[in-house]
DRENPA-3360 file (N, C-alpha, C; in nm, 2 decimals, always signed):
BEGIN
1 = MATERNRL = +0.08/-0.12/+0.00/+0.00/+0.00/+0.00/+0.09/+0.12/+0.00 ~ +0.05/+0.22/-0.08/+0.14/+0.34/-0.09/+0.13/+0.42/+0.04 ~ +0.24/+0.48/+0.08/+0.24/+0.57/+0.19/+0.19/+0.70/+0.15 ~ +0.13/+0.78/+0.24/+0.08/+0.91/+0.21/+0.18/+1.00/+0.15 ~ +0.30/+1.00/+0.21/+0.41/+1.09/+0.16/+0.44/+1.06/+0.02 ~ +0.46/+0.93/-0.02/+0.50/+0.90/-0.15/+0.39/+0.93/-0.25 ~ +0.26/+0.90/-0.21/+0.15/+0.92/-0.30/+0.14/+1.07/-0.33 ~ +0.15/+1.16/-0.23/+0.14/+1.30/-0.26/+0.25/+1.35/-0.34;
9 = AVEQTSGC = +0.37/+1.29/-0.33/+0.49/+1.33/-0.41/+0.46/+1.31/-0.55 ~ +0.40/+1.19/-0.59/+0.38/+1.16/-0.73/+0.26/+1.23/-0.78 ~ +0.15/+1.24/-0.71/+0.03/+1.30/-0.76/+0.03/+1.45/-0.76 ~ +0.09/+1.51/-0.67/+0.09/+1.66/-0.66/+0.22/+1.71/-0.72 ~ +0.31/+1.62/-0.76/+0.44/+1.66/-0.82/+0.51/+1.76/-0.73 ~ +0.53/+1.73/-0.60/+0.60/+1.81/-0.51/+0.73/+1.74/-0.47 ~ +0.84/+1.81/-0.46/+0.96/+1.75/-0.42/+1.04/+1.71/-0.54 ~ +1.18/+1.70/-0.53/+1.26/+1.68/-0.65/+1.24/+1.54/-0.71;
17 = AARPLRCR = +1.22/+1.44/-0.62/+1.21/+1.30/-0.68/+1.09/+1.29/-0.77 ~ +0.98/+1.35/-0.74/+0.86/+1.34/-0.82/+0.85/+1.46/-0.91 ~ +0.94/+1.55/-0.91/+0.94/+1.66/-1.01/+1.07/+1.67/-1.09 ~ +1.10/+1.56/-1.16/+1.22/+1.55/-1.23/+1.24/+1.66/-1.33 ~ +1.13/+1.70/-1.39/+1.14/+1.80/-1.50/+1.20/+1.93/-1.44 ~ +1.15/+1.98/-1.32/+1.21/+2.09/-1.26/+1.35/+2.07/-1.22 ~ +1.38/+1.95/-1.16/+1.51/+1.92/-1.10/+1.62/+1.90/-1.20 ~ +1.58/+1.88/-1.33/+1.68/+1.86/-1.43/+1.71/+1.98/-1.51;
25 = RGAAKSRG = +1.67/+2.10/-1.46/+1.68/+2.22/-1.53/+1.83/+2.25/-1.56 ~ +1.92/+2.22/-1.47/+2.06/+2.26/-1.49/+2.11/+2.18/-1.61 ~ +2.08/+2.05/-1.63/+2.13/+1.98/-1.74/+2.06/+2.03/-1.87 ~ +1.93/+2.06/-1.86/+1.86/+2.11/-1.98/+1.92/+2.24/-2.03 ~ +1.95/+2.33/-1.93/+2.00/+2.46/-1.97/+2.13/+2.45/-2.04 ~ +2.21/+2.35/-2.01/+2.34/+2.33/-2.08/+2.32/+2.30/-2.23 ~ +2.20/+2.25/-2.27/+2.17/+2.23/-2.40/+2.08/+2.34/-2.46 ~ +2.07/+2.45/-2.38/+2.00/+2.57/-2.43/+1.85/+2.55/-2.42;
33 = METISAAE = +1.80/+2.46/-2.34/+1.66/+2.43/-2.33/+1.63/+2.41/-2.18 ~ +1.53/+2.49/-2.13/+1.50/+2.48/-1.99/+1.37/+2.40/-1.98 ~ +1.37/+2.30/-1.90/+1.25/+2.22/-1.88/+1.15/+2.29/-1.78 ~ +1.03/+2.25/-1.79/+0.92/+2.30/-1.70/+0.85/+2.18/-1.64 ~ +0.79/+2.20/-1.52/+0.72/+2.09/-1.46/+0.58/+2.07/-1.53 ~ +0.52/+1.95/-1.50/+0.39/+1.92/-1.56/+0.29/+2.03/-1.50 ~ +0.30/+2.07/-1.38/+0.21/+2.16/-1.32/+0.23/+2.30/-1.39 ~ +0.35/+2.34/-1.42/+0.37/+2.46/-1.49/+0.31/+2.46/-1.63;
41 = FRDAMGDD = +0.32/+2.34/-1.70/+0.26/+2.33/-1.83/+0.11/+2.35/-1.82 ~ +0.05/+2.28/-1.72/-0.10/+2.29/-1.70/-0.14/+2.44/-1.67 ~ -0.06/+2.50/-1.59/-0.09/+2.64/-1.55/-0.08/+2.73/-1.68 ~ +0.02/+2.71/-1.76/+0.04/+2.79/-1.88/-0.08/+2.77/-1.98 ~ -0.13/+2.64/-1.99/-0.24/+2.61/-2.08/-0.38/+2.65/-2.03 ~ -0.39/+2.67/-1.90/-0.52/+2.71/-1.85/-0.63/+2.60/-1.87 ~ -0.74/+2.64/-1.92/-0.85/+2.54/-1.94/-0.86/+2.49/-2.08 ~ -0.75/+2.48/-2.15/-0.75/+2.43/-2.29/-0.76/+2.28/-2.30;
49 = GWHAGANG = -0.77/+2.21/-2.19/-0.80/+2.07/-2.19/-0.68/+1.98/-2.20 ~ -0.55/+2.03/-2.18/-0.43/+1.95/-2.18/-0.41/+1.88/-2.05 ~ -0.36/+1.76/-2.05/-0.32/+1.69/-1.93/-0.17/+1.67/-1.94 ~ -0.10/+1.68/-1.83/+0.05/+1.67/-1.83/+0.10/+1.58/-1.72 ~ +0.21/+1.51/-1.75/+0.27/+1.43/-1.65/+0.41/+1.39/-1.69 ~ +0.46/+1.29/-1.63/+0.60/+1.25/-1.66/+0.62/+1.20/-1.81 ~ +0.52/+1.16/-1.87/+0.53/+1.11/-2.01/+0.50/+1.22/-2.11 ~ +0.49/+1.35/-2.06/+0.46/+1.46/-2.15/+0.32/+1.52/-2.13;
57 = AHITYTSR = +0.28/+1.59/-2.23/+0.15/+1.66/-2.23/+0.06/+1.59/-2.33 ~ -0.07/+1.57/-2.30/-0.16/+1.49/-2.38/-0.29/+1.56/-2.40 ~ -0.36/+1.54/-2.51/-0.49/+1.60/-2.53/-0.56/+1.51/-2.64 ~ -0.69/+1.50/-2.63/-0.77/+1.43/-2.73/-0.88/+1.53/-2.78 ~ -0.89/+1.54/-2.91/-0.99/+1.63/-2.97/-1.10/+1.54/-3.03 ~ -1.22/+1.58/-3.03/-1.34/+1.51/-3.09/-1.36/+1.57/-3.22 ~ -1.32/+1.49/-3.33/-1.33/+1.55/-3.46/-1.46/+1.51/-3.54 ~ -1.54/+1.42/-3.48/-1.67/+1.39/-3.53/-1.66/+1.29/-3.65;
65 = DFATGARL = -1.57/+1.31/-3.74/-1.55/+1.22/-3.85/-1.40/+1.22/-3.89 ~ -1.37/+1.12/-3.98/-1.23/+1.11/-4.01/-1.18/+1.22/-4.10 ~ -1.26/+1.27/-4.19/-1.21/+1.38/-4.27/-1.18/+1.51/-4.19 ~ -1.26/+1.54/-4.09/-1.23/+1.65/-4.01/-1.11/+1.63/-3.93 ~ -1.09/+1.51/-3.88/-0.97/+1.48/-3.80/-0.84/+1.49/-3.89 ~ -0.86/+1.45/-4.02/-0.75/+1.46/-4.11/-0.71/+1.61/-4.14 ~ -0.81/+1.69/-4.14/-0.78/+1.84/-4.16/-0.70/+1.89/-4.04 ~ -0.75/+1.85/-3.92/-0.67/+1.90/-3.80/-0.53/+1.84/-3.81;
73 = FARIAELA = -0.51/+1.72/-3.84/-0.38/+1.66/-3.85/-0.29/+1.74/-3.95 ~ -0.35/+1.77/-4.06/-0.27/+1.85/-4.16/-0.23/+1.98/-4.11 ~ -0.32/+2.05/-4.03/-0.28/+2.18/-3.97/-0.17/+2.16/-3.87 ~ -0.18/+2.05/-3.79/-0.08/+2.02/-3.69/+0.05/+2.00/-3.75 ~ +0.05/+1.93/-3.86/+0.18/+1.90/-3.93/+0.24/+2.03/-3.98 ~ +0.17/+2.12/-4.03/+0.22/+2.25/-4.08/+0.28/+2.32/-3.96 ~ +0.21/+2.33/-3.85/+0.26/+2.40/-3.73/+0.39/+2.33/-3.68 ~ +0.39/+2.20/-3.67/+0.50/+2.13/-3.62/+0.63/+2.15/-3.71;
81 = DAANHHPD = +0.61/+2.14/-3.84/+0.72/+2.17/-3.93/+0.78/+2.31/-3.91 ~ +0.69/+2.41/-3.90/+0.73/+2.54/-3.88/+0.81/+2.56/-3.75 ~ +0.77/+2.49/-3.65/+0.83/+2.50/-3.52/+0.95/+2.41/-3.51 ~ +0.97/+2.32/-3.60/+1.07/+2.21/-3.59/+1.06/+2.14/-3.46 ~ +0.93/+2.11/-3.43/+0.90/+2.04/-3.30/+0.78/+1.95/-3.33 ~ +0.79/+1.82/-3.32/+0.69/+1.73/-3.38/+0.63/+1.64/-3.27 ~ +0.50/+1.66/-3.25/+0.43/+1.57/-3.15/+0.40/+1.44/-3.21 ~ +0.36/+1.34/-3.12/+0.31/+1.22/-3.15/+0.16/+1.24/-3.17;
89 = VEVKYATV = +0.11/+1.19/-3.29/-0.04/+1.22/-3.32/-0.10/+1.08/-3.36 ~ -0.22/+1.06/-3.31/-0.30/+0.94/-3.35/-0.43/+0.99/-3.40 ~ -0.46/+0.95/-3.52/-0.59/+0.99/-3.58/-0.68/+0.87/-3.59 ~ -0.80/+0.87/-3.53/-0.90/+0.77/-3.54/-1.02/+0.83/-3.60 ~ -1.12/+0.74/-3.62/-1.24/+0.78/-3.69/-1.30/+0.92/-3.64 ~ -1.31/+0.93/-3.51/-1.38/+1.05/-3.46/-1.29/+1.12/-3.36 ~ -1.17/+1.09/-3.34/-1.08/+1.16/-3.25/-0.94/+1.18/-3.30 ~ -0.88/+1.28/-3.25/-0.73/+1.30/-3.28/-0.66/+1.32/-3.14;
97 = SLRLFTHS = -0.57/+1.24/-3.11/-0.50/+1.24/-2.99/-0.35/+1.28/-3.01 ~ -0.30/+1.37/-2.92/-0.16/+1.41/-2.93/-0.08/+1.40/-2.81 ~ +0.05/+1.39/-2.82/+0.14/+1.39/-2.71/+0.25/+1.48/-2.74 ~ +0.28/+1.58/-2.66/+0.40/+1.67/-2.67/+0.50/+1.63/-2.57 ~ +0.63/+1.64/-2.61/+0.74/+1.61/-2.52/+0.87/+1.65/-2.60 ~ +0.96/+1.73/-2.53/+1.08/+1.77/-2.59/+1.19/+1.66/-2.56 ~ +1.21/+1.58/-2.66/+1.30/+1.46/-2.64/+1.45/+1.51/-2.61 ~ +1.49/+1.62/-2.67/+1.63/+1.66/-2.65/+1.65/+1.71/-2.51;
105 = AKGLTRKD = +1.55/+1.75/-2.44/+1.56/+1.80/-2.30/+1.51/+1.69/-2.20 ~ +1.45/+1.59/-2.26/+1.39/+1.48/-2.17/+1.29/+1.53/-2.08 ~ +1.20/+1.62/-2.13/+1.10/+1.68/-2.04/+1.01/+1.78/-2.12 ~ +0.92/+1.84/-2.06/+0.84/+1.95/-2.12/+0.92/+2.08/-2.12 ~ +0.90/+2.16/-2.22/+0.97/+2.29/-2.23/+0.87/+2.39/-2.28 ~ +0.92/+2.51/-2.30/+0.83/+2.62/-2.35/+0.79/+2.59/-2.50 ~ +0.88/+2.51/-2.57/+0.84/+2.47/-2.70/+0.71/+2.40/-2.71 ~ +0.69/+2.31/-2.60/+0.57/+2.24/-2.60/+0.45/+2.33/-2.57;
113 = VDLARQIA = +0.47/+2.42/-2.48/+0.36/+2.52/-2.45/+0.32/+2.60/-2.57 ~ +0.42/+2.65/-2.64/+0.40/+2.73/-2.76/+0.32/+2.65/-2.87 ~ +0.37/+2.53/-2.89/+0.30/+2.45/-3.00/+0.16/+2.41/-2.95 ~ +0.14/+2.38/-2.82/+0.01/+2.34/-2.77/-0.09/+2.45/-2.79 ~ -0.04/+2.57/-2.77/-0.13/+2.69/-2.79/-0.17/+2.71/-2.94 ~ -0.08/+2.68/-3.03/-0.11/+2.70/-3.17/-0.20/+2.59/-3.21 ~ -0.18/+2.46/-3.16/-0.27/+2.35/-3.20/-0.41/+2.38/-3.14 ~ -0.42/+2.43/-3.02/-0.55/+2.46/-2.96/-0.62/+2.57/-3.05;
121 = EAARDLGI = -0.55/+2.67/-3.10/-0.61/+2.77/-3.18/-0.66/+2.71/-3.32 ~ -0.58/+2.62/-3.37/-0.61/+2.56/-3.50/-0.74/+2.47/-3.48 ~ -0.75/+2.40/-3.37/-0.87/+2.32/-3.34/-0.99/+2.41/-3.33 ~ -0.98/+2.52/-3.26/-1.09/+2.62/-3.25/-1.13/+2.67/-3.39 ~ -1.04/+2.70/-3.47/-1.07/+2.75/-3.60/-1.15/+2.65/-3.69 ~ -1.12/+2.52/-3.66/-1.19/+2.42/-3.74/-1.32/+2.38/-3.67 ~ -1.35/+2.44/-3.56/-1.47/+2.40/-3.48/-1.46/+2.27/-3.41 ~ -1.34/+2.22/-3.38/-1.32/+2.09/-3.32/-1.30/+2.11/-3.17;
129 = EVDATTPQ = -1.38/+2.04/-3.09/-1.38/+2.05/-2.95/-1.29/+1.95/-2.88 ~ -1.25/+1.98/-2.76/-1.17/+1.89/-2.68/-1.25/+1.78/-2.62 ~ -1.20/+1.66/-2.62/-1.27/+1.55/-2.55/-1.25/+1.58/-2.40 ~ -1.36/+1.61/-2.33/-1.35/+1.65/-2.19/-1.34/+1.53/-2.10 ~ -1.34/+1.41/-2.15/-1.32/+1.29/-2.06/-1.18/+1.29/-2.01 ~ -1.17/+1.28/-1.88/-1.04/+1.26/-1.82/-0.98/+1.12/-1.85 ~ -0.86/+1.12/-1.91/-0.81/+0.98/-1.95/-0.77/+0.90/-1.83 ~ -0.79/+0.77/-1.84/-0.74/+0.68/-1.73/-0.59/+0.67/-1.75;
137 = RLMIAVAS = -0.51/+0.66/-1.64/-0.37/+0.64/-1.65/-0.33/+0.52/-1.56 ~ -0.23/+0.45/-1.61/-0.18/+0.33/-1.53/-0.04/+0.36/-1.49 ~ -0.01/+0.32/-1.36/+0.12/+0.34/-1.30/+0.16/+0.21/-1.23 ~ +0.28/+0.17/-1.24/+0.33/+0.05/-1.16/+0.42/+0.10/-1.05 ~ +0.38/+0.05/-0.93/+0.46/+0.09/-0.81/+0.54/-0.03/-0.76 ~ +0.67/-0.02/-0.74/+0.75/-0.13/-0.69/+0.80/-0.09/-0.55 ~ +0.74/-0.15/-0.45/+0.77/-0.12/-0.31/+0.91/-0.18/-0.27 ~ +0.99/-0.10/-0.20/+1.12/-0.14/-0.15/+1.16/-0.06/-0.04;
145 = EDPATVLP = +1.24/-0.12/+0.06/+1.30/-0.04/+0.16/+1.41/+0.04/+0.11 ~ +1.47/+0.00/+0.00/+1.59/+0.07/-0.06/+1.57/+0.08/-0.21 ~ +1.49/+0.18/-0.26/+1.47/+0.19/-0.40/+1.59/+0.19/-0.49 ~ +1.70/+0.24/-0.44/+1.82/+0.25/-0.52/+1.87/+0.11/-0.56 ~ +1.84/+0.01/-0.48/+1.89/-0.12/-0.51/+1.80/-0.20/-0.62 ~ +1.68/-0.15/-0.64/+1.59/-0.22/-0.73/+1.57/-0.14/-0.86 ~ +1.59/-0.01/-0.86/+1.56/+0.07/-0.98/+1.65/+0.02/-1.10 ~ +1.78/+0.00/-1.08/+1.86/-0.05/-1.20/+1.81/-0.18/-1.26;
153 = FWQAVTGY = +1.75/-0.27/-1.18/+1.70/-0.39/-1.23/+1.58/-0.36/-1.32 ~ +1.48/-0.28/-1.27/+1.36/-0.25/-1.35/+1.40/-0.17/-1.47 ~ +1.50/-0.08/-1.46/+1.54/-0.01/-1.58/+1.60/-0.10/-1.69 ~ +1.67/-0.20/-1.64/+1.73/-0.30/-1.74/+1.63/-0.39/-1.81 ~ +1.53/-0.44/-1.73/+1.44/-0.53/-1.79/+1.33/-0.47/-1.87 ~ +1.31/-0.34/-1.85/+1.20/-0.27/-1.93/+1.26/-0.19/-2.04 ~ +1.39/-0.15/-2.03/+1.45/-0.06/-2.13/+1.40/+0.08/-2.11 ~ +1.35/+0.11/-1.99/+1.30/+0.25/-1.96/+1.42/+0.34/-1.93;
161 = EAISDLEL = +1.39/+0.47/-1.92/+1.50/+0.56/-1.88/+1.46/+0.62/-1.75 ~ +1.56/+0.64/-1.66/+1.54/+0.70/-1.53/+1.52/+0.85/-1.55 ~ +1.41/+0.90/-1.49/+1.39/+1.05/-1.49/+1.40/+1.11/-1.35 ~ +1.43/+1.02/-1.25/+1.46/+1.07/-1.12/+1.52/+0.95/-1.04 ~ +1.54/+0.97/-0.92/+1.60/+0.86/-0.83/+1.49/+0.75/-0.81 ~ +1.36/+0.79/-0.83/+1.25/+0.69/-0.80/+1.16/+0.66/-0.92 ~ +1.19/+0.72/-1.04/+1.09/+0.70/-1.15/+1.16/+0.66/-1.28 ~ +1.09/+0.57/-1.35/+1.13/+0.52/-1.48/+1.02/+0.55/-1.58;
169 = RDPAGRGP = +1.06/+0.60/-1.70/+0.97/+0.64/-1.80/+1.00/+0.57/-1.93 ~ +0.89/+0.52/-2.00/+0.91/+0.46/-2.13/+0.95/+0.57/-2.23 ~ +1.07/+0.56/-2.30/+1.12/+0.66/-2.39/+1.02/+0.69/-2.50 ~ +0.94/+0.59/-2.54/+0.84/+0.61/-2.64/+0.71/+0.67/-2.59 ~ +0.70/+0.69/-2.46/+0.58/+0.75/-2.41/+0.46/+0.67/-2.41 ~ +0.47/+0.54/-2.43/+0.35/+0.45/-2.45/+0.32/+0.37/-2.32 ~ +0.43/+0.32/-2.25/+0.41/+0.24/-2.14/+0.38/+0.32/-2.01 ~ +0.34/+0.25/-1.91/+0.31/+0.32/-1.78/+0.43/+0.37/-1.71;
177 = LIWMQRVD = +0.42/+0.47/-1.63/+0.53/+0.51/-1.55/+0.55/+0.41/-1.44 ~ +0.68/+0.38/-1.41/+0.72/+0.29/-1.30/+0.79/+0.37/-1.19 ~ +0.74/+0.36/-1.07/+0.80/+0.43/-0.96/+0.84/+0.34/-0.85 ~ +0.95/+0.37/-0.79/+1.00/+0.29/-0.67/+0.94/+0.35/-0.55 ~ +0.85/+0.28/-0.48/+0.78/+0.33/-0.37/+0.86/+0.29/-0.24 ~ +0.91/+0.39/-0.17/+0.99/+0.36/-0.05/+0.89/+0.32/+0.06 ~ +0.92/+0.21/+0.13/+0.84/+0.16/+0.24/+0.94/+0.13/+0.36 ~ +0.88/+0.13/+0.48/+0.96/+0.12/+0.60/+0.97/-0.03/+0.64;
185 = KPLRGRSH = +0.89/-0.11/+0.59/+0.89/-0.26/+0.63/+0.85/-0.34/+0.51 ~ +0.89/-0.47/+0.51/+0.86/-0.56/+0.40/+0.71/-0.57/+0.39 ~ +0.66/-0.59/+0.27/+0.52/-0.61/+0.24/+0.50/-0.74/+0.16 ~ +0.38/-0.80/+0.18/+0.35/-0.91/+0.09/+0.29/-0.86/-0.04 ~ +0.35/-0.90/-0.15/+0.31/-0.85/-0.28/+0.36/-0.71/-0.29 ~ +0.49/-0.70/-0.31/+0.56/-0.56/-0.30/+0.52/-0.48/-0.42 ~ +0.49/-0.53/-0.53/+0.46/-0.45/-0.65/+0.31/-0.45/-0.66 ~ +0.25/-0.33/-0.69/+0.11/-0.32/-0.72/+0.09/-0.22/-0.83;
193 = VDIIVPRE = -0.03/-0.22/-0.88/-0.07/-0.13/-0.99/-0.15/-0.01/-0.94 ~ -0.12/+0.11/-0.98/-0.20/+0.23/-0.96/-0.28/+0.25/-1.08 ~ -0.41/+0.26/-1.07/-0.50/+0.30/-1.18/-0.56/+0.43/-1.15 ~ -0.53/+0.53/-1.23/-0.58/+0.67/-1.20/-0.70/+0.69/-1.30 ~ -0.82/+0.71/-1.24/-0.94/+0.71/-1.32/-1.01/+0.85/-1.31 ~ -1.10/+0.88/-1.40/-1.17/+1.01/-1.38/-1.24/+1.01/-1.24 ~ -1.23/+1.13/-1.18/-1.28/+1.14/-1.04/-1.42/+1.09/-1.02 ~ -1.51/+1.11/-1.12/-1.65/+1.07/-1.10/-1.67/+0.92/-1.12;
201 = EAEERVAA = -1.57/+0.85/-1.16/-1.58/+0.71/-1.19/-1.51/+0.62/-1.08 ~ -1.44/+0.69/-0.98/-1.36/+0.61/-0.89/-1.44/+0.52/-0.80 ~ -1.54/+0.57/-0.74/-1.62/+0.48/-0.65/-1.69/+0.37/-0.72 ~ -1.74/+0.40/-0.84/-1.80/+0.30/-0.93/-1.70/+0.19/-0.96 ~ -1.58/+0.23/-0.99/-1.47/+0.13/-1.02/-1.44/+0.04/-0.90 ~ -1.44/+0.10/-0.78/-1.41/+0.03/-0.66/-1.53/-0.08/-0.64 ~ -1.65/-0.03/-0.66/-1.76/-0.12/-0.64/-1.76/-0.24/-0.74 ~ -1.72/-0.21/-0.86/-1.72/-0.31/-0.96/-1.61/-0.42/-0.93;
209 = ALAAGGTL = -1.50/-0.37/-0.88/-1.39/-0.46/-0.84/-1.43/-0.55/-0.72 ~ -1.50/-0.49/-0.62/-1.55/-0.57/-0.51/-1.65/-0.67/-0.56 ~ -1.74/-0.63/-0.65/-1.84/-0.72/-0.70/-1.78/-0.84/-0.78 ~ -1.66/-0.82/-0.83/-1.59/-0.92/-0.91/-1.51/-1.01/-0.83 ~ -1.52/-1.00/-0.70/-1.45/-1.09/-0.61/-1.33/-1.03/-0.53 ~ -1.31/-0.90/-0.55/-1.20/-0.83/-0.48/-1.24/-0.80/-0.34 ~ -1.14/-0.76/-0.26/-1.16/-0.72/-0.13/-1.10/-0.58/-0.11 ~ -1.16/-0.51/-0.01/-1.10/-0.38/+0.02/-0.99/-0.39/+0.12;
217 = ADDSKAPR = -0.87/-0.38/+0.08/-0.75/-0.40/+0.16/-0.73/-0.28/+0.26 ~ -0.76/-0.16/+0.21/-0.74/-0.04/+0.29/-0.82/+0.08/+0.23 ~ -0.90/+0.14/+0.31/-0.97/+0.26/+0.26/-0.94/+0.38/+0.36 ~ -0.83/+0.37/+0.43/-0.80/+0.48/+0.53/-0.77/+0.61/+0.46 ~ -0.74/+0.61/+0.33/-0.70/+0.73/+0.26/-0.82/+0.78/+0.17 ~ -0.93/+0.70/+0.17/-1.04/+0.74/+0.08/-1.09/+0.87/+0.13 ~ -1.14/+0.96/+0.03/-1.16/+0.93/-0.11/-1.03/+0.96/-0.20 ~ -0.92/+0.98/-0.14/-0.80/+1.01/-0.22/-0.75/+0.89/-0.29;
225 = WWTLSDAA = -0.76/+0.77/-0.23/-0.74/+0.64/-0.31/-0.79/+0.53/-0.22 ~ -0.82/+0.42/-0.29/-0.86/+0.29/-0.22/-0.76/+0.18/-0.27 ~ -0.73/+0.10/-0.17/-0.64/-0.02/-0.21/-0.73/-0.14/-0.21 ~ -0.73/-0.21/-0.32/-0.81/-0.33/-0.34/-0.71/-0.45/-0.35 ~ -0.76/-0.57/-0.33/-0.68/-0.69/-0.34/-0.76/-0.80/-0.41 ~ -0.69/-0.87/-0.49/-0.76/-0.99/-0.56/-0.75/-1.11/-0.46 ~ -0.80/-1.22/-0.50/-0.81/-1.34/-0.42/-0.67/-1.39/-0.38 ~ -0.57/-1.36/-0.46/-0.43/-1.41/-0.44/-0.35/-1.30/-0.36;
233 = GHKVDIIP = -0.41/-1.19/-0.33/-0.34/-1.09/-0.25/-0.27/-0.98/-0.33 ~ -0.28/-0.98/-0.46/-0.22/-0.88/-0.55/-0.30/-0.75/-0.53 ~ -0.23/-0.64/-0.51/-0.29/-0.51/-0.48/-0.31/-0.42/-0.60 ~ -0.42/-0.34/-0.60/-0.44/-0.24/-0.69/-0.49/-0.11/-0.62 ~ -0.44/+0.00/-0.65/-0.48/+0.13/-0.59/-0.57/+0.20/-0.70 ~ -0.69/+0.23/-0.66/-0.78/+0.31/-0.75/-0.77/+0.46/-0.70 ~ -0.73/+0.54/-0.79/-0.70/+0.68/-0.75/-0.78/+0.78/-0.84 ~ -0.86/+0.86/-0.78/-0.93/+0.97/-0.86/-0.83/+1.06/-0.92;
241 = SRA = -0.85/+1.10/-1.04/-0.75/+1.19/-1.11/-0.76/+1.33/-1.04 ~ -0.64/+1.39/-1.04/-0.64/+1.53/-0.99/-0.62/+1.63/-1.11 ~ -0.62/+1.58/-1.23/-0.59/+1.66/-1.34/-0.72/+1.75/-1.37;
% end
C-alpha cells in the first residue's frame, strides 16, 4: 500500500524526486533548453484541456468524422514543421490524440507550451472541441525499503529511462510510469498497480472490483485512493484523477 508521503509526491508533483522536470533544469540549460514541470505546463495552458505528467502533455480532440480529423492533422503537421518540433499524433475515426514532449531535453519545455497553444487555436478555427473525458492512466509501483537497489533492475528489464531517483519512463511515451515506492517494512506483494481514473468514476470502479471478487484492503485514505486486493493478494490502488 502506498504511503501518504509517496502518494502525494507523485500525484501533486512536489519534491525533487517526483518533479524531475524541474530538478533537471541545470542539465537542460546546458543544451539551451529549460524544462518546466507538468504543473507549470498545465498552468500555462489554463482550461485548454491538456493533461500533463512524466510522459509529456496529452490531449484528445473530438473530430466527429475522419475527414475533419485529417484536416486537423494536416494543420498540426504544418505547425510542427514550422516550429521544428513534432508531436506524436494518433488519428482515429472520430478523435485526434496528441502527445507533446521535448526529447532533447527529456521533459516538457516552452516549445511544448507554444506548440500546444497553436494547436488549440487551430482546433478552434476548425470548430473541433476537446474531449472533456479525463483519461485513465496506469502506473506501476515497486515497493522497496531501498529503491536505489531495485531501480537499476527495473530499468534494465524494461528498457526504460530514469527520470529521477525513483521514477522510470518509457522513452516512447507509451508504457506506464514505473516508480519505486519507498516503504519502511517488507510487504506481501511488493509490487502493485496504480490505476488513475476520472474522479467521477472512482467509487463505481471500486464497487465493480468488489463485486468481481476483490476485497477492500485499505480505505483509510479514501476518497484520495482505495487499495483493493484480488483473491491471491495482489494489490491495486484506485486513484481519482487530480488533473
